[in-house]
C-alpha positions as a Markdown table, in Angstrom:
| # | Residue | x | y | z |
|---|---|---|---|---|
| 1 | Met | 68.8 | 45.1 | 73.9 |
| 2 | Thr | 65.5 | 46.7 | 73.3 |
| 3 | Thr | 64.8 | 49.7 | 75.4 |
| 4 | Gln | 67.3 | 52.4 | 76.3 |
| 5 | Lys | 66.8 | 54.8 | 79.2 |
| 6 | Leu | 69.2 | 57.6 | 80.1 |
| 7 | Leu | 68.5 | 58.3 | 83.7 |
| 8 | Asp | 69.7 | 61.7 | 84.9 |
| 9 | Lys | 72.7 | 61.7 | 82.4 |
| 10 | Gln | 74.7 | 59.5 | 84.8 |
| 11 | Ile | 73.1 | 56.2 | 84.2 |
| 12 | Leu | 72.6 | 54.4 | 80.9 |
| 13 | Arg | 70.3 | 51.4 | 81.0 |
| 14 | Tyr | 69.3 | 48.9 | 78.3 |
| 15 | Glu | 66.5 | 46.4 | 78.9 |
| 16 | Val | 67.1 | 43.0 | 77.4 |
| 17 | Leu | 64.2 | 41.0 | 76.1 |
| 18 | Gly | 64.0 | 37.4 | 77.3 |
| 19 | Thr | 61.9 | 34.5 | 76.1 |
| 20 | Arg | 58.6 | 36.4 | 76.1 |
| 21 | Arg | 58.8 | 37.0 | 72.4 |
| 22 | Phe | 56.0 | 36.6 | 69.9 |
| 23 | Ser | 57.9 | 33.9 | 68.0 |
| 24 | Asn | 58.3 | 31.8 | 71.2 |
| 25 | Tyr | 54.6 | 32.0 | 71.9 |
| 26 | Met | 53.9 | 30.9 | 68.4 |
| 27 | Ile | 56.3 | 27.9 | 68.5 |
| 28 | Ala | 55.0 | 26.8 | 71.9 |
| 29 | Thr | 51.4 | 27.0 | 70.7 |
| 30 | Met | 52.2 | 24.9 | 67.6 |
| 31 | Val | 54.1 | 22.3 | 69.5 |
| 32 | Ser | 51.3 | 22.1 | 72.1 |
| 33 | Ile | 48.7 | 21.6 | 69.4 |
| 34 | Gly | 50.8 | 19.0 | 67.6 |
| 35 | Gly | 51.7 | 17.1 | 70.8 |
| 36 | Val | 48.0 | 16.9 | 71.9 |
| 37 | Gly | 47.0 | 15.8 | 68.4 |
| 38 | Phe | 49.5 | 13.0 | 68.2 |
| 39 | Phe | 48.8 | 11.9 | 71.7 |
| 40 | Leu | 45.0 | 11.8 | 71.2 |
| 41 | Ala | 45.5 | 9.9 | 67.9 |
| 42 | Gly | 47.6 | 7.3 | 69.7 |
| 43 | Leu | 45.0 | 7.0 | 72.5 |
| 44 | Ser | 42.2 | 6.7 | 69.9 |
| 45 | Ser | 43.9 | 3.8 | 68.2 |
| 46 | Tyr | 44.3 | 2.0 | 71.6 |
| 47 | Phe | 40.8 | 2.6 | 73.0 |
| 48 | Lys | 39.1 | 2.4 | 69.6 |
| 49 | Val | 37.2 | 5.6 | 70.4 |
| 50 | Asp | 37.6 | 8.7 | 68.2 |
| 51 | Leu | 39.1 | 11.4 | 70.5 |
| 52 | Leu | 40.0 | 13.8 | 67.6 |
| 53 | Pro | 37.5 | 16.1 | 66.0 |
| 54 | Thr | 39.0 | 15.5 | 62.5 |
| 55 | Gly | 40.5 | 12.4 | 61.0 |
| 56 | Asn | 39.8 | 8.8 | 61.9 |
| 57 | Ala | 42.5 | 7.5 | 64.2 |
| 58 | Val | 40.3 | 4.5 | 65.3 |
| 59 | Asp | 41.3 | 2.6 | 62.2 |
| 60 | Leu | 45.0 | 2.7 | 63.1 |
| 61 | Ile | 46.6 | -0.4 | 64.5 |
| 62 | Phe | 48.0 | 0.3 | 67.9 |
| 63 | Ile | 51.2 | -1.5 | 67.4 |
| 64 | Pro | 53.2 | 0.0 | 65.7 |
| 65 | Gln | 51.3 | 3.1 | 64.5 |
| 66 | Gly | 49.4 | 4.0 | 67.6 |
| 67 | Ile | 52.3 | 3.5 | 70.0 |
| 68 | Ala | 54.5 | 5.6 | 67.7 |
| 69 | Leu | 51.9 | 8.4 | 67.7 |
| 70 | Ser | 51.6 | 8.2 | 71.5 |
| 71 | Phe | 55.4 | 8.4 | 71.8 |
| 72 | Tyr | 55.6 | 11.5 | 69.5 |
| 73 | Gly | 52.7 | 13.1 | 71.3 |
| 74 | Thr | 54.3 | 12.5 | 74.7 |
| 75 | Cys | 57.6 | 14.0 | 73.4 |
| 76 | Gly | 55.6 | 17.0 | 72.0 |
| 77 | Leu | 53.8 | 17.6 | 75.2 |
| 78 | Leu | 57.0 | 17.4 | 77.2 |
| 79 | Leu | 58.7 | 19.9 | 74.8 |
| 80 | Ala | 55.6 | 22.2 | 75.0 |
| 81 | Thr | 55.7 | 22.1 | 78.8 |
| 82 | Tyr | 59.4 | 23.1 | 78.8 |
| 83 | Leu | 58.7 | 25.9 | 76.3 |
| 84 | Trp | 55.8 | 27.3 | 78.3 |
| 85 | Leu | 57.7 | 27.1 | 81.5 |
| 86 | Thr | 60.7 | 28.9 | 79.9 |
| 87 | Ile | 58.3 | 31.6 | 78.7 |
| 88 | Ser | 56.6 | 32.0 | 82.1 |
| 89 | Trp | 60.0 | 32.3 | 83.8 |
| 90 | Asn | 61.1 | 34.8 | 81.1 |
| 91 | Val | 64.6 | 33.3 | 80.9 |
| 92 | Gly | 67.2 | 35.7 | 79.6 |
| 93 | Ala | 65.3 | 38.9 | 80.4 |
| 94 | Gly | 67.2 | 41.6 | 82.3 |
| 95 | Phe | 69.2 | 44.7 | 81.8 |
| 96 | Asn | 72.6 | 46.2 | 81.3 |
| 97 | Glu | 73.2 | 49.3 | 83.4 |
| 98 | Phe | 76.2 | 51.7 | 83.2 |
| 99 | Ser | 76.4 | 54.0 | 86.2 |
| 100 | Gln | 78.9 | 56.8 | 86.2 |
| 101 | Asp | 77.7 | 57.8 | 89.7 |
| 102 | Ala | 78.6 | 54.4 | 91.2 |
| 103 | Gly | 81.4 | 53.9 | 88.6 |
| 104 | Lys | 80.1 | 50.4 | 87.9 |
| 105 | Phe | 78.6 | 48.3 | 85.0 |
| 106 | Arg | 75.9 | 46.0 | 86.2 |
| 107 | Leu | 74.6 | 43.1 | 84.1 |
| 108 | Phe | 71.4 | 41.4 | 85.3 |
| 109 | Arg | 69.6 | 38.4 | 83.7 |
| 110 | Trp | 66.8 | 36.0 | 84.9 |
| 111 | Gly | 67.6 | 32.3 | 84.6 |
| 112 | Arg | 65.7 | 29.1 | 85.4 |
| 113 | Pro | 64.4 | 28.5 | 89.0 |
| 114 | Gly | 67.0 | 27.4 | 91.5 |
| 115 | Lys | 69.8 | 28.9 | 93.5 |
| 116 | Asn | 71.1 | 30.7 | 90.4 |
| 117 | Arg | 67.8 | 32.2 | 89.2 |
| 118 | Lys | 69.3 | 35.7 | 89.3 |
| 119 | Val | 72.4 | 36.1 | 87.3 |
| 120 | Glu | 74.1 | 39.4 | 88.3 |
| 121 | Gln | 77.6 | 40.6 | 87.7 |
| 122 | Thr | 79.1 | 44.0 | 88.5 |
| 123 | Tyr | 82.4 | 45.4 | 87.0 |
| 124 | Pro | 84.1 | 48.7 | 87.6 |
| 125 | Leu | 83.8 | 51.1 | 84.7 |
| 126 | Glu | 87.6 | 51.8 | 84.7 |
| 127 | Asn | 88.2 | 48.1 | 83.7 |
| 128 | Ile | 86.2 | 48.4 | 80.5 |
| 129 | Gln | 88.7 | 48.6 | 77.6 |
| 130 | Ser | 86.3 | 48.9 | 74.6 |
| 131 | Val | 83.0 | 48.2 | 73.1 |
| 132 | Gln | 83.2 | 45.6 | 70.4 |
| 133 | Ile | 80.7 | 44.7 | 67.6 |
| 134 | Lys | 80.9 | 41.2 | 66.1 |
| 135 | Ile | 78.9 | 40.7 | 62.9 |
| 136 | Arg | 78.6 | 37.3 | 61.2 |
| 137 | Asp | 76.3 | 36.8 | 58.2 |
| 138 | Gly | 75.2 | 33.6 | 56.5 |
| 139 | Leu | 73.0 | 30.8 | 57.5 |
| 140 | Asn | 73.1 | 31.6 | 61.2 |
| 141 | Pro | 73.6 | 35.4 | 61.3 |
| 142 | Gln | 75.0 | 36.9 | 64.5 |
| 143 | Arg | 75.2 | 40.6 | 65.4 |
| 144 | Thr | 76.4 | 41.1 | 69.0 |
| 145 | Ile | 77.8 | 43.9 | 71.1 |
| 146 | Tyr | 80.5 | 42.9 | 73.5 |
| 147 | Leu | 82.3 | 44.7 | 76.3 |
| 148 | Arg | 86.0 | 44.0 | 76.5 |
| 149 | Ile | 87.0 | 44.0 | 80.2 |
| 150 | Lys | 90.5 | 43.8 | 81.5 |
| 151 | Gly | 91.4 | 40.3 | 82.7 |
| 152 | Arg | 88.0 | 38.8 | 81.6 |
| 153 | Asn | 86.4 | 37.3 | 78.6 |
| 154 | Asp | 84.3 | 39.5 | 76.4 |
| 155 | Ile | 80.8 | 40.0 | 77.8 |
| 156 | Pro | 77.9 | 39.9 | 75.3 |
| 157 | Leu | 75.3 | 42.6 | 75.9 |
| 158 | Thr | 72.7 | 41.8 | 73.2 |
| 159 | Arg | 70.0 | 39.2 | 73.5 |
| 160 | Ala | 70.2 | 35.8 | 71.8 |
| 161 | Gly | 67.9 | 35.0 | 69.0 |
| 162 | Gln | 66.9 | 37.2 | 66.1 |
| 163 | Pro | 69.8 | 39.5 | 65.1 |
| 164 | Met | 69.2 | 43.3 | 65.4 |
| 165 | Ala | 69.4 | 45.6 | 62.3 |
| 166 | Leu | 72.9 | 46.8 | 61.5 |
| 167 | Asp | 72.2 | 50.5 | 62.0 |
| 168 | Lys | 70.5 | 49.8 | 65.4 |
| 169 | Ile | 73.4 | 47.8 | 66.7 |
| 170 | Glu | 75.9 | 50.3 | 65.5 |
| 171 | Asn | 74.0 | 53.2 | 67.1 |
| 172 | Gln | 73.7 | 51.3 | 70.4 |
| 173 | Ala | 77.4 | 50.4 | 70.5 |
| 174 | Ala | 78.4 | 54.0 | 69.6 |
| 175 | Glu | 76.2 | 55.3 | 72.4 |
| 176 | Ile | 77.6 | 53.0 | 74.9 |
| 177 | Ala | 81.2 | 53.8 | 73.8 |
| 178 | Arg | 80.5 | 57.6 | 74.0 |
| 179 | Phe | 78.9 | 57.2 | 77.4 |
| 180 | Leu | 81.9 | 55.3 | 78.8 |
| 181 | Gly | 84.5 | 57.2 | 76.9 |
| 182 | Val | 86.1 | 54.1 | 75.4 |
| 183 | Pro | 86.9 | 53.1 | 71.8 |
| 184 | Met | 84.6 | 51.1 | 69.6 |
| 185 | Glu | 86.0 | 48.1 | 67.7 |
| 186 | Gly | 84.9 | 45.8 | 65.0 |
| 187 | Leu | 83.6 | 48.0 | 62.3 |
């Protein structure tokens, strides 16, 4: 959750960042450059024309080296296309909104195109039992805020990817718990 807005003391709203992050732009750019490079090197070895500004791929034998480079380049370009499409669709972006006026919690996320592009769930505030923080450190650290709802699985509120700072996640969880008047668990 990135941005918090308190609208007229009755609505608490957190914006959730999707795939439009700097790290995703960098990875998509690097994969694109690598895919184009490998693909052009494979084509250069096949046509015996140097299509790359650096290196000398003309001297490569097409079978097996050139065909392997073409395969890696094609895979890289397909992966880059997927990454750029995911960024343009902003998958995972949305918001968490707690409205005391309406007595509802609304979770909204953007997904991939199709009939389920919009992921939207609404729950009554009286069904929220607690706000829970789960922290796991190590090789794949995870710091997530969950809502525990009666008769449902725990609902994650934080974005996937880079974990938030401990003080930030604790403050957000405490603010949500105070706003809803429910206990906070997991610390």
